[in-house]
MIBAMAR-391179 format. One record per residue: z, x, y of N, C-alpha, C in turn. Coordinates in steps of 0.02 Angstrom, whole numbers, plus 50000, padded with zeros to 5 digits. Example, Ala and Ser with C-alpha at 12.3 -4.5 7.8 and 13.67 -1.06 7.14 Angstrom:
2
503905066049716503905061549775503905066049835/503545064249888503575068449947503945064550002/
//
This chain:
102
498845134749024499375128349030498675124748972/499225119048937498845114248900499015106748948/498365103648913498295098748959498095092548933/498565087048915498275081948866497425080148882/497195078448816496585077248835496675069648865/496055069448934495985064348961496675060549024/497045065649006497685063949080497435067449142/496985072949140496825077849185496295072549222/495755066749200495345063249241495725057349236/496375054649185496375048949219496915049049286/497345054749297497385056149354497095057849422/496595061649404496205061249468495735053549495/495745050449424495465042849455495965038149485/496865040149481497395035849506497325037549597/497485044749554497495048349652496975045549682/496435045549658495705042649710495725036949723/496055030949676496055022549688496645022949738/497255027549729497805026549765497565028649839/497375032549830497095035449918496465030349944/496025027049915495545022149946495895018049952/496455015249923497095007149933497475010150012/497445016449994498035017850050497585018150109/497005021950113496435019250174496415013450193/496285008550145496085001150141496944997950190/497494998950155498094996650183498104997750248/498195004450277497805005850342497625001650393/497075002850371496614997350411496924992250428/497074988550378497274980950390497974980950431/498594984850410499094984950462498924986550539/498464991750552498294991450614497664985450663/497434982450597496824977250636497494969750633/498054971650604498504962650609499094963950645/498894955650683499394954950736500184953750712/500214954650647500564952150607501454954050644/501894949550676502554953650706502924956150676/502824958550612503334960550568503014968250579/502384968950589502084976750593502254978150656/502194975250685502474977750796503204978950782/503554975350749504414977150743504524981550723/504154981050642504304988750628503974996150638/503604994650704503485001850737503695001050789/504014996550826504574996350879505274998150870/505534996550798505975000450753506075005350777/505625006950702505805013150671505035019350670/504615018850748504115020950755503635023650702/503225027550713502665029850675502795032350606/503595033350588503685036650516503865029650508/504045022550491503945015150480503515014250453/502975014950497502145012750488502055017650420/502135023850410502005028250376502375024450298/502945021250299503275020650259503075013150246/503045008650285502595003050266502105003350220/501465007450250500925007750236501145010450141/501495016150141501525017350069501785013850013/502125009750038502755004950023502044997749973/501634996950047501124991050037500684993149965/500554999649984499965004349932500225004049863/500655005649857501075006549794501124999649754/501484994449797501644988549779500734985849741/500314987349761499794983649761499424987749710/499614994149701499424999249649499594995849587/500354994749584500804990949527500574986249518/500374980449546500304974349555499694971849515/499064976949517498504978349474498234982849456/498744986749448498484990149390498014991149341/498044987549278497614985849228497244980249258/497034979149321496564973049335495824977349338/495554972249290494644974549302494354970649374/494184974549406493984971549468493104969449464/493084962749485492324960849482492154959549555/492184962149607491844962149672492434958649718/493114956149688493534955049741493994958749777/493964965849751494494969049769494594968249864/494164967649903494334967749956494704960349993/494664956249987494914948849963495484950149948/495624951749870496154952149851496734956649892/496604962249940496994965549970497054965650016/496724958950075496704956050107497324950850104/497254945950035497864941350029498644945650012/498584951849993499064954749961499374957950032/499004960150056499414963250118499764958850162/499284951950171499364946750213500244942750187/500154942550124500834939850078501384945550092/501194950350081501744957450070502244955050141/501724956150202502034956350271502454948850260/502104944050246502514936950265503214938550245/503234941150158503934942850131504284944750148/504124949550214504634954550217505164950150292/505814952050301506234947650314505984947450384/506314944750440505934942950517506424940050532/506754940950592506764946650670507024954250625/507334953450580507884958050546507824962050491/506994965250518506694968750478507044976150449/507044977450407507244984350366506804990450355/507194996250370506554999750344506215000050292/505425001450262505375001950182505755006050159/505865004950091506165010250054505635015250053/505915021650052505455026850038505265030049957/504935027549960504535030149884504185035349878/504225039449810503605044949816503075043649784/502575049649807502035047249796501775047749741/501235044249700500905046249662500575053349633/
//
């Protein structure tokens, strides 16, 4: 199979970054007492939490796709997760949209 030069490395880098970001998003969801998280868990169970984590991860990756990081990644992610949770409607939390993984 012929692969476009550089595509395999770019895809591997993206998947690594996505997995690292997803891990950190999950950490922040677990540590965060935000009521939207608890409502999501109560209404949609563990599957809803997985979808929420995927949604936040993908939104972060899309929003910062071309950003060059200089040590502020964790602070930016913390603020992003917090802002994303605040943007969700409460108390009528709807299930996150199902997105295909990258």
